[in-house]
SELODO-283449 format. One record per residue (C-alpha): residue number from 1; residue in one letter; x negated, y, z. Coordinates in nm, 3 decimals. Each point is the difference from the previous one (the first is absolute). Layout:
% residues N
<rec num="NUM" residuo="A" x="X" y="Y" z="Z"/>
...
% end
This chain:
% residues 86
<rec num="1" residuo="M" x="-1.632" y="-4.534" z="-9.465"/>
<rec num="2" residuo="V" x="-0.226" y="0.015" z="0.303"/>
<rec num="3" residuo="W" x="-0.073" y="0.335" z="-0.016"/>
<rec num="4" residuo="E" x="0.373" y="0.069" z="0.021"/>
<rec num="5" residuo="L" x="0.047" y="-0.196" z="0.287"/>
<rec num="6" residuo="L" x="-0.294" y="0.176" z="0.169"/>
<rec num="7" residuo="A" x="0.146" y="0.308" z="-0.082"/>
<rec num="8" residuo="V" x="0.338" y="-0.082" z="0.145"/>
<rec num="9" residuo="W" x="-0.162" y="-0.124" z="0.336"/>
<rec num="10" residuo="A" x="-0.195" y="0.309" z="0.020"/>
<rec num="11" residuo="I" x="0.306" y="0.211" z="-0.050"/>
<rec num="12" residuo="V" x="0.196" y="-0.216" z="0.298"/>
<rec num="13" residuo="A" x="-0.295" y="0.025" z="0.214"/>
<rec num="14" residuo="A" x="-0.035" y="0.371" z="-0.044"/>
<rec num="15" residuo="A" x="0.363" y="0.069" z="0.074"/>
<rec num="16" residuo="I" x="0.008" y="-0.233" z="0.313"/>
<rec num="17" residuo="V" x="-0.327" y="0.199" z="0.116"/>
<rec num="18" residuo="W" x="0.150" y="0.312" z="-0.072"/>
<rec num="19" residuo="F" x="0.344" y="-0.096" z="0.186"/>
<rec num="20" residuo="V" x="-0.168" y="-0.107" z="0.315"/>
<rec num="21" residuo="R" x="-0.252" y="0.303" z="-0.001"/>
<rec num="22" residuo="D" x="0.354" y="0.243" z="-0.022"/>
<rec num="23" residuo="E" x="0.163" y="-0.199" z="0.266"/>
<rec num="24" residuo="R" x="-0.295" y="0.038" z="0.254"/>
<rec num="25" residuo="R" x="-0.032" y="0.379" z="-0.098"/>
<rec num="26" residuo="A" x="0.376" y="0.038" z="0.062"/>
<rec num="27" residuo="Q" x="-0.001" y="-0.185" z="0.335"/>
<rec num="28" residuo="L" x="-0.316" y="0.215" z="0.121"/>
<rec num="29" residuo="E" x="0.204" y="0.325" z="-0.113"/>
<rec num="30" residuo="K" x="0.315" y="-0.140" z="0.215"/>
<rec num="31" residuo="L" x="-0.221" y="-0.053" z="0.292"/>
<rec num="32" residuo="K" x="-0.173" y="0.330" z="-0.032"/>
<rec num="33" residuo="E" x="0.340" y="0.167" z="0.001"/>
<rec num="34" residuo="R" x="0.112" y="-0.204" z="0.300"/>
<rec num="35" residuo="A" x="-0.324" y="0.087" z="0.195"/>
<rec num="36" residuo="R" x="0.051" y="0.354" z="-0.092"/>
<rec num="37" residuo="R" x="0.339" y="0.020" z="0.112"/>
<rec num="38" residuo="Y" x="-0.086" y="-0.191" z="0.335"/>
<rec num="39" residuo="A" x="-0.298" y="0.237" z="0.065"/>
<rec num="40" residuo="T" x="0.185" y="0.332" z="-0.073"/>
<rec num="41" residuo="G" x="0.363" y="-0.069" z="0.073"/>
<rec num="42" residuo="P" x="0.170" y="0.184" z="0.289"/>
<rec num="43" residuo="A" x="0.109" y="-0.311" z="0.169"/>
<rec num="44" residuo="W" x="-0.316" y="-0.116" z="0.063"/>
<rec num="45" residuo="R" x="-0.199" y="0.305" z="0.114"/>
<rec num="46" residuo="H" x="-0.114" y="0.020" z="0.352"/>
<rec num="47" residuo="H" x="0.170" y="0.293" z="0.170"/>
<rec num="48" residuo="V" x="-0.203" y="0.162" z="0.304"/>
<rec num="49" residuo="E" x="0.200" y="0.176" z="0.220"/>
<rec num="50" residuo="P" x="-0.174" y="0.325" z="0.142"/>
<rec num="51" residuo="A" x="-0.094" y="-0.021" z="0.353"/>
<rec num="52" residuo="H" x="0.222" y="0.287" z="0.104"/>
<rec num="53" residuo="A" x="0.317" y="-0.144" z="-0.170"/>
<rec num="54" residuo="A" x="0.093" y="-0.222" z="0.293"/>
<rec num="55" residuo="P" x="-0.096" y="0.045" z="0.356"/>
<rec num="56" residuo="M" x="-0.223" y="-0.272" z="0.153"/>
<rec num="57" residuo="P" x="0.214" y="-0.229" z="0.246"/>
<rec num="58" residuo="T" x="-0.092" y="0.065" z="0.369"/>
<rec num="59" residuo="P" x="-0.180" y="-0.321" z="0.139"/>
<rec num="60" residuo="Q" x="0.233" y="-0.177" z="0.252"/>
<rec num="61" residuo="P" x="-0.159" y="-0.082" z="0.332"/>
<rec num="62" residuo="V" x="-0.143" y="-0.333" z="0.046"/>
<rec num="63" residuo="T" x="0.055" y="-0.197" z="0.330"/>
<rec num="64" residuo="E" x="-0.306" y="-0.158" z="0.116"/>
<rec num="65" residuo="R" x="0.012" y="-0.366" z="0.068"/>
<rec num="66" residuo="K" x="-0.269" y="-0.190" z="0.162"/>
<rec num="67" residuo="A" x="-0.180" y="-0.248" z="-0.241"/>
<rec num="68" residuo="Q" x="0.072" y="-0.304" z="0.258"/>
<rec num="69" residuo="E" x="0.345" y="0.088" z="0.010"/>
<rec num="70" residuo="L" x="0.210" y="-0.230" z="-0.223"/>
<rec num="71" residuo="T" x="0.353" y="0.045" z="-0.103"/>
<rec num="72" residuo="A" x="0.277" y="-0.251" z="0.076"/>
<rec num="73" residuo="I" x="0.024" y="-0.167" z="-0.337"/>
<rec num="74" residuo="Q" x="-0.390" y="0.008" z="-0.023"/>
<rec num="75" residuo="R" x="0.003" y="-0.194" z="0.357"/>
<rec num="76" residuo="K" x="0.262" y="-0.257" z="-0.151"/>
<rec num="77" residuo="F" x="-0.192" y="-0.046" z="-0.317"/>
<rec num="78" residuo="L" x="-0.352" y="-0.079" z="0.185"/>
<rec num="79" residuo="E" x="0.199" y="-0.246" z="0.240"/>
<rec num="80" residuo="E" x="0.142" y="-0.154" z="-0.309"/>
<rec num="81" residuo="V" x="-0.346" y="-0.058" z="-0.150"/>
<rec num="82" residuo="R" x="-0.145" y="-0.111" z="0.327"/>
<rec num="83" residuo="R" x="0.276" y="-0.273" z="0.044"/>
<rec num="84" residuo="Q" x="-0.028" y="-0.107" z="-0.368"/>
<rec num="85" residuo="G" x="-0.378" y="-0.033" z="0.051"/>
<rec num="86" residuo="L" x="-0.093" y="0.201" z="-0.313"/>
% end
């Protein structure tokens, strides 16, 4: 009688272990498939345009401004900071 209970529990334990291992394997297979699709799918590829495809934009001339010159909004901000004592 005892050996029958042990046999039943051994079968139950083996079935549970088999189920858990199979579920893990299935999850890993799904993850591998998702990773393969992510890595090789056309929506995720980095497209590098050739240098000759689009002309380089011409740089716009920059007006030089002295470092000591402040704009009106900068002056107002500094005056407000001085007034508040921050």
